[in-house]
C-alpha positions in Angstrom: 62.5 101.2 243.9 65.1 104.0 243.8 64.7 107.4 242.5 66.7 109.3 240.8 66.1 112.9 240.8 68.1 115.5 237.8 67.6 119.0 238.5 67.6 120.8 235.1 67.3 123.9 233.3 67.0 124.5 229.6 70.1 127.3 228.9 72.4 124.8 231.3 75.2 123.7 229.0 75.8 120.2 231.2 72.5 119.1 231.8 72.0 116.7 229.1 75.3 114.7 229.8 73.2 114.6 233.3 70.3 113.5 231.9 71.5 110.8 229.4 73.4 109.2 232.2 70.3 109.0 234.5 68.1 107.9 231.6 70.7 105.0 230.8 70.9 104.1 234.0 67.3 103.7 234.6 66.9 101.6 231.4 69.8 99.3 232.5 68.0 98.9 235.9 64.8 98.0 236.3 64.9 99.1 240.2 65.3 102.4 239.3 62.9 105.2 238.5 64.1 108.1 236.7 62.3 111.9 237.5 63.9 114.9 235.3 63.1 118.0 237.3 63.1 121.5 235.0 63.7 125.0 236.1 62.4 126.1 233.3 59.2 126.0 234.7 57.3 127.4 238.1 56.9 123.5 239.3 60.5 122.4 238.7 61.4 125.9 240.2 58.6 125.4 243.1 60.3 121.7 243.8 63.5 123.3 243.9 63.6 125.8 246.2 62.1 122.8 248.6 65.2 121.1 247.9 67.2 124.3 248.2 69.2 123.4 244.7 71.1 126.2 243.3 73.4 124.6 241.3 72.0 122.5 238.1 72.5 119.5 237.0 71.6 118.6 240.5 71.5 114.6 240.7 69.3 113.0 243.1 69.9 109.1 243.9 67.7 108.3 246.6 69.0 111.3 249.0 72.7 111.5 247.7 73.2 114.3 245.9 75.1 114.7 243.3 76.1 118.8 242.6 77.2 119.2 238.4 77.4 116.2 236.3 78.6 112.9 238.1 80.3 110.0 237.3 78.9 107.1 236.2 80.7 104.9 238.9 79.4 107.4 241.8 76.1 106.8 240.8 76.3 103.0 240.8 77.7 102.7 243.9 75.3 105.1 245.4 72.1 103.4 243.7 73.7 99.6 245.1 73.7 101.7 248.4 70.4 102.5 248.1 69.9 99.0 246.8 71.2 97.4 249.9 69.5 99.9 252.0 65.8 99.7 249.9 63.3 100.3 252.9 64.6 104.4 253.9 63.9 105.5 250.1 60.4 106.1 248.9 59.2 107.7 245.2 58.2 110.8 244.9 
């Protein structure tokens, strides 16, 4: 499975766009899992601190990090790369 993680915050204006894009890709690809992590919760802030998240939205495909709302083609390319290297990634 290829993990996509989207770090968001309730007051973020562009986060809904990043979430929608990630949801669309997760629905299209059975090999993708999606986790949305809100910095509006204590647990979300703890995870973000551990990952050194300073900006929202931040999107991870596997270990590849995108800051801001990534383009769809960038995410698809990252998913394809993870698919090729699927043994390197694990689901949280």
